[in-house]
C-alpha positions in Angstrom: 17.6 -121.0 130.7 19.6 -120.8 127.5 16.7 -119.0 125.7 16.5 -116.5 128.6 20.2 -115.8 128.5 20.1 -115.4 124.7 17.1 -113.0 125.0 18.8 -110.9 127.6 22.0 -110.7 125.7 20.1 -109.8 122.5 18.1 -107.1 124.4 21.3 -105.6 125.8 23.0 -105.6 122.4 20.1 -103.8 120.8 19.6 -101.2 123.5 23.3 -100.3 123.4 23.4 -100.3 119.6 22.8 -96.6 119.3 23.5 -94.1 122.1 21.3 -91.6 120.3 18.1 -93.8 120.5 14.9 -91.9 120.2 12.4 -94.7 120.6 12.1 -98.2 122.1 9.2 -100.4 121.0 8.3 -103.7 122.7 5.5 -106.0 121.6 4.2 -109.4 122.3 2.0 -111.8 120.4 0.7 -115.3 121.1 4.1 -116.9 120.4 6.5 -114.1 119.8 8.2 -111.1 121.5 9.8 -108.2 119.5 12.0 -105.3 120.6 13.1 -102.5 118.3 15.3 -99.5 119.1 15.5 -96.6 116.7 17.1 -93.3 116.0 15.1 -90.7 114.0 17.0 -87.9 112.3 20.4 -89.3 113.3 21.5 -87.0 110.5 19.0 -84.9 108.5 15.9 -86.8 107.4 17.3 -90.3 108.2 16.1 -93.1 110.4 18.1 -96.1 111.7 16.9 -99.0 113.8 17.9 -102.5 115.1 15.3 -105.1 116.0 15.0 -108.6 117.3 12.0 -110.9 117.1 12.1 -114.2 119.1 9.8 -117.2 119.2 10.4 -120.9 120.1 12.2 -121.8 116.9 12.8 -118.3 115.5 15.5 -115.7 116.2 15.3 -112.8 113.7 17.5 -109.8 113.8 17.1 -106.8 111.5 18.9 -103.6 110.8 17.1 -100.8 108.9 18.2 -97.6 107.3 15.7 -95.1 105.8 15.4 -91.7 104.3 12.3 -89.9 105.5 10.1 -86.9 104.6 6.6 -85.5 104.4 4.5 -86.1 101.3 3.1 -83.2 99.4 3.7 -80.8 102.3 1.1 -82.7 104.3 2.6 -82.7 107.8 0.3 -85.6 108.8 1.6 -88.0 106.2 5.3 -89.1 106.4 7.0 -91.5 104.0 10.3 -93.4 104.3 12.3 -95.4 101.7 15.3 -97.7 102.4 16.6 -101.1 103.1 16.5 -103.7 105.8 19.2 -106.4 106.4 18.1 -109.7 108.0 19.9 -112.3 110.1 17.5 -115.2 110.8 17.7 -118.5 112.5 14.5 -120.4 111.8 14.3 -124.1 112.8 18.1 -124.2 112.8 18.2 -122.9 109.3 20.3 -119.7 108.9 19.0 -117.1 106.5 20.6 -113.8 105.6 19.0 -111.2 103.3 18.7 -107.7 102.1 15.3 -106.2 101.4 14.2 -102.9 99.9 10.9 -101.2 100.9 9.2 -98.3 102.5 7.0 -97.1 105.2 4.0 -94.7 105.6 2.9 -92.9 108.8 -0.3 -91.0 109.0 -1.4 -88.9 112.0 -5.2 -88.5 112.1 -5.9 -84.7 111.7 -8.8 -84.6 114.2 -6.7 -86.4 116.9 -2.9 -86.4 116.2 -2.4 -88.7 119.1 -3.8 -91.5 117.0 -1.6 -92.8 114.2 -1.6 -95.4 111.5 1.6 -96.9 110.2 2.4 -99.4 107.5 5.7 -100.9 106.2 6.5 -103.4 103.5 9.9 -104.9 102.6 10.8 -107.3 99.8 13.9 -109.4 99.3 14.2 -111.3 96.0 16.2 -114.5 95.6 19.6 -112.9 94.6 19.7 -111.0 97.9 18.9 -114.1 100.1 20.9 -117.1 101.2 19.6 -120.7 101.0 17.1 -121.9 98.4 14.6 -119.1 98.8 12.6 -117.4 96.1 11.8 -114.2 98.1 11.1 -112.8 101.6 8.3 -110.4 102.4 7.9 -108.4 105.6 4.6 -106.6 106.1 3.5 -104.7 109.2 0.4 -102.6 109.8 0.1 -100.7 113.1 -2.5 -98.5 114.9 -1.1 -96.5 117.9 -2.4 -94.1 120.4 0.0 -91.7 122.2 -1.1 -91.8 125.9 1.8 -89.7 127.2 4.3 -87.3 125.7 6.9 -90.1 125.9 4.8 -93.2 125.5 2.2 -94.9 123.2 0.3 -98.1 123.1 -0.2 -100.0 119.8 -1.6 -103.0 118.1 -0.1 -104.4 114.9 -0.5 -107.1 112.4 2.9 -108.5 111.2 3.5 -111.1 108.5 7.1 -112.2 107.8 7.5 -115.1 105.4 9.9 -116.6 102.9 9.0 -118.6 99.8 11.2 -121.7 99.2 12.2 -122.7 95.7 11.1 -126.2 96.4 7.6 -124.9 97.2 5.9 -123.9 100.4 6.3 -120.9 102.7 8.4 -120.4 105.8 6.0 -118.4 107.9 8.2 -116.7 110.5 5.6 -114.5 112.0 1.9 -114.1 111.1 -0.4 -112.5 113.6 -1.5 -109.7 115.9 0.6 -108.2 118.6 0.2 -105.5 121.3 2.9 -103.3 122.4 4.4 -100.2 124.0 6.5 -97.5 122.4 8.7 -95.3 124.5 10.1 -92.0 123.2 13.3 -90.4 124.4 
């Protein structure tokens, strides 16, 4: 019951985070559920989002700010650069961090309803709490826009931190299916 109440409270917090939300993405994997709400072009060529990822022993919250634009005047290829702040509770271990990274989004020219998206973020030791060497966050997504305001997608997500004492904290590593709603 406590997990359900925490998940509902987290979902409400994220969905009310930004009254100018332009998209809501929800995905599920074998052991994880993820929700992200975002605002594109909140001001010119910027993107902001808040996300939560929950599993049995993982509660990850992230806040992302990016500058966006098209690459080489190719309207099908969009890039973004920025940062991502993390608040993580993993096996009762609290981790905070700040990562830098980027994202690419490619619309297939023959069928612009089909898109490929990739993102990678890296946080070195000085930007992390605890005895961690680094944190990496990698996501690769393929989506298909079924409706004007909705898409389905499958992604591979790998979020892990390397401990100074050796070994990895694998927070999420696997495939997920999801829905993306556009407002």
